[in-house]
C-alpha positions, 0 to 999 in steps of 0.5 A: 904739909910735906914741906914742914915734914921735910924741914922737920926731918932735916932739922932732926937729923942735923940736931941728932948728929950734933948731939951725938958729936957733942955728947948730949942726950938725943932726947934733950935735943929732939925735945928742943927741936920739937919746941923751937922748930915745929909749926907754931905761933911766932909770939910763943916761939919768940917768947920761948927763945928770949926767956924774959930777957930784955931785947935791945934794937941794935945797928951793930948787927947787919941783917941784909935782905932784899926789899922785894923777893920774887920767890919766897922759896929762895930769899937770900939773907946775909948776917954780919957784925963787927962785935966780938963775942957773939954767942948765938944768932936766931933768925925768925920770920913772923908770918911763917908756919915755922917762925924760927928759921935758923939758930947758929951757935958761934965760938969765939974763933968764928967771925959773925958772918954768914949767908943763906937762903930762907923760905918766906910764906908771905910778906913779913918781918925777918928778925935777927936776934944776937946773943952777945955777952948776956944781952939780946940784940935785935935787927929786923927788916920787912920783905915783900914776897911776891910768891910764897915759898912755904907751900902756902901761896 
C-alpha cells in the first residue's frame, strides 16, 4: 500500500522533528507513532487512545463534515469549540485502514478551531474526541463516500 507508506513516513518525520524540538527521545515518539498511526483495527486503536476513560457525547464540540463526499481523497473537515481548556483532539475514521487520522495537542493560548482535508476509504463514521479537563468528549458524523480515497475503492 503506497499511500499507507507515504502517510507513515510523513507522520514519522513530523513526530521526529517535534520530538527533537521538545527534547523527547525519538524512540518513544516512533514507538507511539507505530502504535497509533499504523494500519490497524479501529476498535484496538480507539481503546488505546481512550485508555478505559469514560467518553461522553457532547454538543459543545462541533465536527463539521459534508454528508456526501464525492471523492474520499479530499474530504473537508472543520472542528471548533467554545470550551476553554481543551488539551487534545483525536480524529478517527472507523473504516479507514489507518483509523486515527490526526491528533492535535493544544495549548491554552490556542483557540480550539482547525480545518483540514482528510482521506476516507469508504462511507463511515468520523469521530472526534476532545480531551477537556480530564474528560473525553465525543462528536461523530456519518459521511457517505462516493469514491474511496485510501487506494481501496
